[in-house]
C-alpha positions in Angstrom: -10.2 10.2 -4.1 -12.3 7.1 -4.4 -14.4 4.9 -2.1 -13.3 3.6 1.3 -11.9 0.3 0.1 -9.5 -0.9 -2.6 -7.5 -4.0 -3.6 -4.2 -4.2 -1.9 -2.3 -4.7 -5.1 -3.9 -1.7 -6.6 -3.3 0.5 -3.6 0.4 -0.5 -3.5 0.7 0.5 -7.2 -1.2 3.8 -6.8 0.9 4.7 -3.7 4.1 4.1 -5.7 5.4 1.4 -3.3 6.1 -0.7 -6.4 6.6 0.2 -10.0 4.0 -2.0 -11.7 0.7 -3.7 -10.7 2.2 -7.1 -11.7 5.0 -6.5 -9.1 2.4 -5.6 -6.5 0.5 -8.8 -7.2 3.7 -10.9 -6.9 4.6 -9.2 -3.7 1.3 -10.0 -2.1 1.0 -13.5 -3.5 4.5 -14.2 -2.2 3.4 -13.5 1.4 5.4 -10.3 1.7 2.6 -8.1 2.7 0.7 -7.9 6.0 -2.5 -6.1 6.6 -3.0 -5.2 10.3 -0.5 -7.9 11.3 -2.3 -10.6 9.2 -0.2 -12.0 6.3 -2.2 -11.9 3.0 -1.6 -13.9 -0.1 -4.6 -12.6 -2.2 -3.9 -9.5 -4.3 -7.7 -8.9 -4.3 -7.7 -8.4 -0.5 -9.5 -5.1 0.3 -7.7 -2.5 2.4 -9.4 0.5 4.0 -8.4 3.9 5.4 -6.8 3.2 8.8 -5.3 -0.2 7.9 -1.6 -0.7 8.7 0.5 -2.3 6.0 3.9 -4.1 6.6 5.6 -4.6 3.3 8.8 -6.6 3.1 10.8 -5.8 0.0 14.2 -7.1 -1.1 16.3 -4.7 1.0 13.9 -3.0 3.4 10.6 -3.2 5.3 8.0 -0.5 5.0 5.4 0.0 7.7 2.7 2.5 6.8 -0.8 3.5 7.7 -3.3 4.1 4.9 -4.6 7.6 4.9 -6.4 7.7 1.6 -7.5 5.7 -1.4 -6.8 6.9 -5.0 -8.6 6.2 -8.2 -5.4 6.4 -10.3 -1.7 6.4 -10.0 -0.7 10.1 -9.8 2.6 11.9 -9.3 4.8 11.3 -6.3 3.4 14.3 -4.4 -0.1 12.9 -4.7 1.0 9.3 -3.9 2.8 10.4 -0.8 -0.5 11.7 0.6 -2.1 8.2 0.5 -0.1 6.9 3.5 1.8 7.9 6.6 4.8 6.2 8.3 7.0 6.6 11.3 9.6 8.8 9.4 7.0 11.4 8.4 7.9 15.0 9.2 5.1 17.0 11.0 3.0 19.1 8.7 
């Protein structure tokens, strides 16, 4: 795990919310991402552990809380540890 802050586009890519970093940048620039209820348009906006993201995709809306920051895009099992959401099962 890395430092306590990371670019929102990079975090979305590492958490496997989107398939490519370019798609993450377009999602943010298009105004489809909110950080703690504030709409962001800058892919370089820093997010931190504890921030809540609301991501509006084509067919759904994802609301998640950032639990960790990653240095790289890992397998799904690792990526799933980066965030928590309302549908998470207790561990």
